[in-house]
N, C-alpha and C positions, 0 to 999 in steps of 0.2 A: 678945382678938380670936379670932373663930371661924376654924377651919381650913376653907378653901374646897375643895370637891371637885366636879368636873364629872361629871355622871351622864347617861348615855345616856337620852333622853327616855322610852323604853318602860320601862326599869328604874325610873326616877324615879316614874312613875305606879304601877307595880306594888307598890312598897314605900314609898310616901309616908308612911304612918302611922308606920312604924318610923324612917324618916329624920327625921321631925319631932320625934321623941322624943329624938333625939341632940342635946342642946342645945349641945354644944361643937363641932359640925360643921355647916357651911353647905353642904347639898347643893343644887347648882344644875343644873337640867335643861339638857342640851346636845345638839348634833346627833349623829347616828349616823354620818354619812358622814365619812370620815377628814379630808379637807381642811378641811371646815367646822369639825370639832371642833378641829383644830390651830389654826385662826384664833381660836377661842374661848379656847383655852389661852393663846395669846399675849396676847390683849386683856385677859384676866382675871388673867394672871400666876399661874395656878394651877399647883401642882406635883403634883396628884393627880387621877386620872380613874378612873371606874368604867365598865367596858365590857361590852357584850353579846357575841355570838358572831361578829361581823363580822371580816374580815381587815384588819389594820392593818400597812401595809408600809413606811412611811417618814416621811411628814410629821408624824405624831403624836409620834414619838420625837425628831424634830428640834425640835419646839416645846416639849417638856418639858425642864426642867433636869436636870442630873446629880442622881442621888439621888432622882428623882421616884418616885411610887407609881403603878403601873399595876395596878389591882385588877380582877379578873374576878368577875362575878356568876354563879357556877357553878363547875363542876369542870373543864370543857374549857378548854384554853388554846391550841389550835392556831391561833387567829386572831392571837395575839400573837407577834411575832418576838423570841424570847428572846435570840438572838445580838445583835441590834441593841440591845436594852434593856441587855444586860450591858455592852456597850461604853461606855454612858453611865452605868453603875452605877445603872440604874433598877430598882426592885424590882417583880417581877410576883407577884401573889398570887391564890389561888383560895379557894373555900369548900368544902372537902372534907367529906364525911359528911352534909351537910344535905339532899341530894336523894335519898338512897338509897330511902327508903320510897315517895316519889311516883313515881319512875321505875320501880321494880320493880312497883308496882301497875299502872301504865299498861301495862307490857309484858304483864302477865297479862290485863288487860282486852282488849288487842288480840288476844291469842291466842283469847280467848273470842269476840270479834267474828268472827274468821275461822272458828272451829269451828262457829258457829251461823248464819253468813251474816247477821248483824244489819244491816249496812249495806245489803245487797242487798234484804232484806225491807222495811226502812224506806223506801228509795227507791221500791220498787214500790207500797207502800201509798199513798205521797204522790202517785203518779201515778194512783191509783184502782184499783190491782190488789189482789190478795190472794194473794200468792205463798206457796206451801207447799213449803218446801225442807227436806230432811232434812240435819241436821248431824251432828256427831260429838261424843262426850263427851271431856273432857280426861282423865278417870280412865283409868289404865293406858296412856296414850299416852307415847311416849318423847320427851323434851325435851332438846336439847343446849343448854347454856349456853356460849356462845362468848365467853370472857373472864370469869374468875371473881374479879373485884374485888368490892367490897362491893355494888354494884348487882346484879351477876350473882348473887351469893350470896343476896341477899334475894329475887330473882326465883325462884331455885331453891327457897328455903324455902317460899314461898307455893305454888308449883306442886306440890311434893312433899307437904308436910304438909297443905296446904289442899285440893288437888284429887286427890291420889293419883297423880300422874304419876311415871313412871320418869325420873329426872334424871341426865344424864351431864354432866360438866364437862370443859372443855378450856381450858388456859391455857399460855402459854410459861413462866410461872414455876412453880417446884415447889410443889405443894400438899400439905397434910397430909390424907391420905385419910380418916383417922379423924375429924378435925374437920369435914371437908366432909360426911361422912355423918351424924354425930351432930347437928351444929348447923344444917346447911343442907339436909339430905336429898339431897345429891348422892351417889348410890349407887355411881358409877363415875367414875374419872378416866381420860379417854381418852389413850392414848399417841400416837395419830395420828388425823387427821380421816378418812383413808381407811377406817379401821376402823369409825367410827361413823356417818358421814353416810348410808350406805345404809339404816340402820335407824331413823333419826330421823323422827318425825312433825312436830316443830316444831324450829326453830333460833331461839333468841333471842340477838340480837347485843349484846354489851356490850364492844366493843373500843375502845381509845383511837384517836384519829386521829393517826397518826404515819406516817412514810415506809414503815415495814415493813408497815403495815396498809392502805395505799392499794389500793383495789379488791380487798381480801382475798377478798370474796365475788364471784367472777367466774364466767364461763361454765364453767370447769373445776370449780370448787367446786359449782355448782348441778347439773352433770351427774352428780355422785355421789349426789345426793339422789333419793329415790323420787318419782314423779309426784304422789303423794297428799300430799306434805309441804308445810309452810308456813314462811315466813321472817318474823320480826318484828325490825325494827331501830329501837331507841330510843337508839342510841349516837351515831354521827356519819355524815353522808351520804357522806363520803369513803371509807368502808370498803367500800362496795357499788357495783358496776358496774351502774348503772341500765339501761343498754342491754341488757346480758346478762340482767338480771332480766326486762325487758320481753319479750325473745325467748322466755324459758322460760315465762312466764305466758301469752303469746299462743299459744305452740305446744303447750300442754298438757303441758309437761315439769315443771311445778310447779303445785300446786293453788291457791296464793294467797300473798299477802304483805301485811303491814301495816307501813307506814313512817311514822315520826314525824319523821324527819330526811332531808335531801336534800343533794346536792352544791351546789346553788344554792338559797338561800331568800330570798324566796318561790320555790316550785318552778318550774323551767323545764326541759323535757326537753332532754337533751344533743343529741338528734336529733329534729327535728319529727315524723318518722314513727313515733317510739317514745315516745309520750306515755302515761305510766302512768295519767293521769286518764281515759283512754278505755277502760280495762279494767274489767270487772265483778268480777274476782277480786282486787282490790286495795283495801285500806282505807288512807286517807291522813289524816294529822293534821299540823297546822301547828306542829311542834316544841313540843308541849304537855306532854311527859312530866314536866317539873319545875314546871309551872304550876299549883301549888296554893297556897292561902292560907298553909298551914302551911310549905311549903318556901320560899316567898317571904320569909316572916318570918325563918326560920332563916338564909337567905342574907344578908338585910340585917343581921342581928345579927353574923354572922361577918365581913361586910365592915366593919362599924363597929369590931369588935375589931381587925381588921388595920390599919385607918386609925389608930386610937389608938396601937397599938404602933409603927407607922411614925413617927408624930409624936414619939414618945419615943425613937426610934432603938433600940427594943427588938426587934431583928430576929429574935431567937430565939423570940419569941412570935407571929411572923407565919407564915401559911401560904404560904411563898415557893416558887416553882418556878423552876428554872434551865434546864431542857431539855425 
């Protein structure tokens, strides 16, 4: 008998080919909204779900049995309440390492789009114009990698070795300076942000979404940057104060920003009068950083590995997160 796993509809369509090849698992498309998903769990008596990035606050955990599998399609797990899951001995898994290339490339592409005003010229031409704007080169510009996990490191490597940028790393964890320099092109590890923000041309954000990083990039953070600088966020929307960013961009305190993630997705401004979509110096993407064919296939394969290990109670082989 096949193991039944309820899969959020968008994920199901994205990795259908990989799911169909897993003959021992029956992947069933399911609702994204928590209450509807919880009802499907009850009616199907499924003990395993595969989730996107939405927040799940209660009904889902109540519907699932003890020991159930709550699998995330990705590395972020801030939408899953690990404390509630732990009380019911439900296992929460992620797919680490499979998104690094896609997200790092996307971050660099967004930097390039800002540097050369690609979105602005594209929009102008489509309106019948022929905008000639002067951009900047990435070579010799200073890039701060805010969060030096694997995605941040890959972004640094592309920027440093590929474009000749001067890369500075910042992380709360201790970093091996020699490894960062030789393998990833991070020439300097910053002891404090106050020291480096005034000299950075770009800040690429790669922070996890946890309580300590909520609105990490706020008005005070931005005020320490130079007016010609840019921010790129491919991490999580919760780490950036969107209203403060709007004020800086609209007031000429920051040259531009490129955002792939938002506090609320699809994007809605926290304050109607501070709508980032109305600004010309912003590039917006709909959480696309990991949306490549290659990354989707790798995520699906990692999910399948976790499901099979869970079915065998081989918990040591699963990519489990607890906090």
